[in-house]
N, C-alpha and C positions, 0 to 999 in steps of 0.2 A: 526121087522122093515121091512117096505115095501119099496122096491126099485122101483123108478119110472124112466123109461127110457126117456131121453130128446134127442130129435133128433136135430142136428145142421142144421140150414138152410144153404143152399149153398150160397157161395159169389156171390153177384151180379156181373156179368161180366162187367157191365158198370162202376164199381168203381175200380179205380186203387189201387195197393197195397200201394202207398204213401198216398193216401187219406184215405185208410182204417186204416193205422197205425198213422195218424197225431195226434199230441198232442197239444192241444191249450195252448199257454203261456199266462197266466193271471197274471198281476202284480198289486198290490194295496198297496198304502202307508197308512199304518194303524197307523203311528206315530201321536201323537197330534201336532197341529200347534205350541204350545209353545216350544216343543222340537226341532222342525225343525228351528224355528226362533232363538232359543238359539245357535244351532250349527252354523247357518249362521253368527250370530253376533260374535261368537268366531273366526271363520275363517277370518272375515273381520278385527277384532281387531288384530289378529296375523299378517295379511298382513301389516296393518298400522304400527305395531311395527317394523317389519322387514324393511319397507321402511324408517322409522325415523332413525333406527340404521344405515342404509346404508348412508343416507344423512349426519348424524353426523360424520360418518367415513370419507366421502369425504371432509367435511368441516375441520375436524381435519387435514387430510393430506394436504389440501391446506394451512391451517394456518401454519403448520410446514414448508412447502416449502417457504411461504412468510417470515417467521421469518429467515430462512436460507439466503434468498436473501437479506433481510434487513441487516443482519450481514455482509454479503459480501460487500454490498454497503457502509456500515459504515467503514469497513476496507479500502476499496479503497479511500474513502473520507479522512480518516486520512492519508493515504500514500500520496495522492495528496497535502493535506494541508501542510504536512511536506516538500515536494519538493518545494512548492511555498515559504514557509518560508525560506528554505535554499537558494533559488534563490534570494529572496529579501535581505537576509543578504549578499550574495555574490555581489549583485548589488551595495551595498554601497561602495564597494572597487573600483568601476568604475564610481563613481559619477563625478569625474573630466572629464573623457573621454566623458560621455554622455552629460555633460554640454557643452563641446566644440562642440560636434556634433550638439546639439540644437542651439547653438549660430551661428554655420556655416549655418545651414538651415535657421535661421531667417535672417541672413545677405544676403544670396543668394536670399531669397524672396524679401527683401528690394531692392536689386540691380536690380532684374528683374523688379520691379515696377518703379524704378528710371530711368533705362536705356531702358525702353520700346521703346523709339524712338531714340536710339543711332545711330549716323551717323559717320562712320569712315572717318574723313576728310583726313587723310593721304592717305588712299587708293583712295579716291575720287580725290584728286589732282593729284596723280600719273596717274589715268585713264585719266584725262583731258589733262595732258601733253603728254601722249602717243598718244592720238588722234590728238592733235595739231601737233606733230612731223610728224605723218602720213599724215597730210594735208599740211605740208610745212610751217606752221606758227610758230611763237614763242610767248609763254606766258611769260609776264614779271611781271604781277601782278594778283593775285587771291584774291578776297574778298568774304566772304560769309555772308549772313544775314539769320536768322531764324525767323519764323513767330510766333508771340505771340499776342493773342487777335486780329487776322486777320490783323496784321500790322507787318512790319519788324522793329524791335527795337534794334537788336544787330548786330554789324558788327565786324567780326573777320578775320584778315588776315589768309589765309589758311596755311601758313608755321608755324604759332604759334597757330593754332586752335585745334590741335589734343588733347590737354589736357583739353580744356574748351568747346568744341562744344557739348559734350554729353548732358549736362544739358539744353542747349538752344534747342537742337533737341527734348528733352523730352517735353519742354514747347510748342514747335511748334506742336508736335503731339497731345497734350491734347487740344490745342486751335482749331485745324482745324478738329478734329475727327467728329464733328457734322455737318460740312458744306460740306464735300467732301467725295468722295468714299474712302473706306479704302484701295482699291487696288492702287489708283493713287492720293491720296490727296497731295497737296503741303505742304512741310515742311520747305522750305527755298528757297532762291535765291542765285545764284552765279554770280558774275560779273568778266569777264575775260578781261584783257587788254594786248596788245602786238603789235607786228609788223608782217607784211606780205609783201612778195615781190610784190604781185599783188592781185587784187580783186578776181579772181577765187579761189585762195587758201583760202581766207576768206570764200567764199561761200561753198567750200568743207568742211571746218571746221564746219560751221554751220549745214551742212547736217549730218556730223558725230555726232554732239551733239544731233540732233533730233533723231538719231537711237540709241543713247546710253541709256542703261537700267538705270532707276532711274532719268533721266533728261527729261524735256519737255519744249516746247515753246521757243526755243532759237531765239533771234532776235538781230539784230545789233543796237546798240544805238549811236555809234559814229564812224566816219571814216574820216581820214584826211591824206593828203600826205605831208611827211616831209623827205627831203633829199633822195628822190627816193624810200622811203618805205612808206607803208601805216600803219598808227597807227589806231588800231581798239579797240572798246569796245563792248563786247557781254554780254547780260544778259540771263540767263537760269534758269528755275525753277528746284528745286530739289524735287522729289516726294517720297512718302513713299516706293516705290520699292527699293530705295537705302538704306533704314534703315536696319542695321544688327549690330551684336555685340556679345560679349562673352556670355551675359546673355539673349539674345533674339534669333532672327533668325541668324544662322551662316552666316558669310560673305563668299562669294565665294572665293576659293583659287586663289591667284595671284602668279605670277612667283617669284617676289623678295620680297614680303611682307608677 
């Protein structure tokens, strides 16, 4: 055997050691396309199955929770229905009381409608007499008329009118509501007759009537001198400001009434 000597070429100084020892990485997919497609389909199918299972699990949990809530609601409904039934059964024992309360409420509503234009004649006459005494005149007769269909049709002496004037005042208010202001509509007329020592007292009394709340347009209708005293007659309108009563606007408090 003949030995041949091979001489090594020197390393080119221009080539670095990293370049001299570099190994090229070459990758190649040699699998058939059918196998690659099959694997991809299996992965996709597995992912879909997992997603479906998760969705079914969530739906099952939600359904279980809904069933539990429905059972709770049904139990609450049964409890409430039982309470209502027991309350209705207990209510029958108070049927008489509730009937009385309903009758009272109905009667109160009827009285409010009937007495909507109630006029307290007793308080009104006391107020007139007090102003007459302050003016120095004497009232001997008081008569009142209420307005119905724009005319005075009912005359009632004030001393006996406290029990009958309410219905007349109601008719007066209903008749005049469409023709005058609600704040000052006339609801009746009052005629005052009496004596006075002199004319200035009568004039002072008329001024007091003009300033009296619930009255308007006082004027002298008759004046005569008899036995050293003046006999007078005064007519004054009663307005809606004087209307009050137990079932409507409360009447102002008075000292002795």
